[in-house]
Phi, psi and omega in degrees: 000161183292145172276104181300327178302316182294314183294316180297320183292318179289320175297322181294326178298309181286327180295316178298323178296323182294320177294313183293335183266009181303138181288141174152188176116310186242010179085345181260342182080002179246167178292320183184145179284350172289320170049044181247176184094188184255019173204146180250051181124148183080215187278173175302145181303337181275357186260106175257009184244209182155150180297340187289351181272000179089006176091155179229019180271154176228145178277000174072008185282340184288146179268001180192175183285148172288329185236076180290167177299140181232151176271078188214145172254144169273111187266123175226191186199161169256145179238005185252332182199156188279157183304330180286354175261353183299139169205162200238031170266108183301337185284346177294326180075005181202159179067013173257118185287166186281359170287357169305329184286347173258329182289325187245135183281125172292143175300306176218144179263133180259134177260108184295143181083321177274345183052050183233141179252137177246117181300146179213258174297316173270122189260341182205157178200150177200158175261130181233096188066237177260026178239141172257118188251119182250136173259123185258131178299148177261015183260344181277139182229155172280142189291320188282331184251334186077005179286147181294139170287121187246170174301326177297323176295321178288330171297316177304316179300310181299322180292325174292317182291338176302320180285354175256015180060037179300144187296333181296333182280359167295338188240329183289136180279152177303130181075014187269004180254121184219138173268104181288335176197184180296334185244010180228119177248128181243127183239116180268135180232162188299141180300138181093346179293136177291125183306325180299330177298318178294313179306309185285345177271331188263311190298326184286000183294161178237147183278080183246017185236072184295136177303332179297338180251322194254353180299131182093356182262009184302325183260009178289116181284352179229061184297340179293345180273355179284126180273129177231093181274331178236110184285150170258105193280146168256347179270183189279357177238160181221150178286118182244346179208130178227117179235179178286347184249336183196160168243152174233135174239135183244153172300142180280074182221095178080018178286149182291320189257002182224145176283157183291158180234141187292342177264358187298330183284359174289341183264116180257022176229171187299322185147200180252138171249116184260109180260195181225138171233132191286345183199166176298319181298317179295325177294317180301317181298320178294324179292317178296326180274003180057035178276343182230167186249352179169167175208140186293320183206126182205123176286128176224120178295152181305321180295322178291320181302329181294340179271355180287142174301155186283004175278349183278132175248132179251142176238114177270117186242129177303121187272333182060021175205178179174193187281139171223165171245121180260129174271157173278120184266349188297318178198180180082182188302322186283359171283355181256131184302318184298323180291319181293318177297319179300322178301313179301314184289349179270001185243143167255089188290332178297319178289331175299318177298320179298322178295326182280320183133101187301324186286352180263354184237156181273304182189163173264003181057080180308319177244087183302136185227350187089356178261155175289157182298329179288339188251345191296322178298320185294324187263332183241357174084349183195154174292336176235077190295149179299136180090356181258147175289131170260113186270073170273167177299121179206086186292332175294316177295320178297314179298319180296316181295320178295321179296320177298329178273358178088022181234162166237170188305314187283358183280342195251129173287116182242045176293132181242122173272135180210159180278111187293333182276351176268094196299321180292317178290326178294314177301313181297316181297317179294322176300318179295318178299317179298314179297320180297315178296321177296330179280343180112359177292160175265073187258144177209166182258148173228085184283128179250145183285331182259185177277178185302327181299341181271347185224341192294336177289353176269004178302132181091340176259311183253342181201153183271344183224136180221141179276127174204178179285151178269337173216152184286134178287155174075016182246109180305328183294347183295343174281354172264123192307322185307315186285326173298314176297318180300317181294315184288317189268338182222051189291126175233009181296314183274336179216104183298343181277342183170174185296123184296336181263009178072017178274092188242021184295137172273320184230146178230129176270125179230130179304327186288327186227002180082217184276129176247113172274114191297311183294317180296320183288323173298316181296319181294322179294327183290341182241350184296134175246339179284128185300316181298321178293317177302312183300319181291318179295319178296318181297319180296315181288327176295325176292327175297314179298318185286318188263324181275340172056068172291337182210149179260112176289130172255315179192154169249142192243162157269132168289137176250111179246146190225143168225133178269117182272014179295321183241356185225148181250140176224168178291161172298320178208156176192144176295338181288350172295347181271002180274152166269108002227148185305320186291339179259333185272320189301323181293341186278348186286154179277359179275162177242158172296155188294336180259012179286154180251179179296334182282342180282146175278162178294173180124139182257012169227121182224143171290135177287154178301147182283000000 
């Protein structure tokens, strides 16, 4: 049975960090608009360690390593698509497996909840006037050539991402990215831009655009169409075997087809084996049976968690995103505001979270604003700000709104498409369908075998409502209001040509503030430095999300990440448990486990001796 002490202690570590790391303080949500130095919050940029890891010193008395090389694979799995569908162009947004987090070096790693940056490929950064100046390590190499990853390579990456509407290009000026040397990248941004916007847009990137694959694609207006079946890694592991059932990645140390990497000796096991599980339930059974060694993200209900062996360690990481139901705005009943508000008032979203598992979720956002749960107090003063609608279950209000729009409950097709294999989203979607039918709506389910990336672009053609995220996961910038609003109101993630849900309004009329021009208000927010002006612009856009209802918030989540310590060792605690994701990030660190000797190589994930 599960060791409750272990799960509570690890959840408590990350949970406490989430509280301590809430955004706020100066009204801007950033540490400072000067935003210089080698860290944007937390410790100095040169510090990748901390006393919380249990120490990395050795007395040198051991005659050999605690963690010698072992003939073992770290077995993990994908649950969204099969190995024969894997491909490694990040711009596709789908079909890229999570071994990408080992294959590609992050520029800088962000620790969620702590609001701390840990240097990696980029070792230092500062704002110099209207330029963001990055220092690039000279130790990272591309796998196929062994050539050093340079500032010119990162410039190529940014130029490619420009044609994919990357958020950083909201601020970077045309021609503003220049490699001053192999190790210095200078990024010029528009005058008046808040430096923190640039920091949070640029630093989380990963070096996934090798010149061997991407050179010459700078002017490709559709870079998402480039097929990358075999990645050229900048990180310490490389893809060495790809089958229809699994992929294998090995450390870049003595491989035939790849040059060595300076971090490869941190891995004292063979590498990672990426398998496939068709659903969360199938994954849970494999975890209970100790068939796998970890997973980057997996929803597990508290009741199921109790059946896990006590060797499993869970890391609850603030996700800053979660499930939403998106309506089609192009035409039909859901193009009308009253119908969308009536839909909200027909749901008891609090009870939906209870059905899913309260301890795995942050909140259902009673008064949705477009802000993350961690940041809403700082910017709007309250979780339920004055003047905002609180969408509790109120069928009388829902019926009245529908009547004003010329409808009754049973008139409207409320078919909801959702990913059947994502058990938390599937449970929430079915709970919503049941509540809608109890209220009198004509609701039905359209269960899809894949994730949202495989079906959501059919919204409005095959179904009027579809389940997808309300904000993108894994993005540190989501705690800054501008980026949450940009995603909801001007979404290009699923369709680079325009908003996948058909929300194309230029202006929105609101009794509280009058006419809100969405693009003008977003532009003004990106450059506003006066605190009072920022607050008003944020309030206006938050009211658009709340009153015009471009999306229905269902819940914001904690990410649940897992490592099985039956065959692998990790620290008792570490701030690095807050990174996306521990099983890929811990081996790369320069720290050692507390029982490691001088003969052991660094890394906070090690295979135990056989």
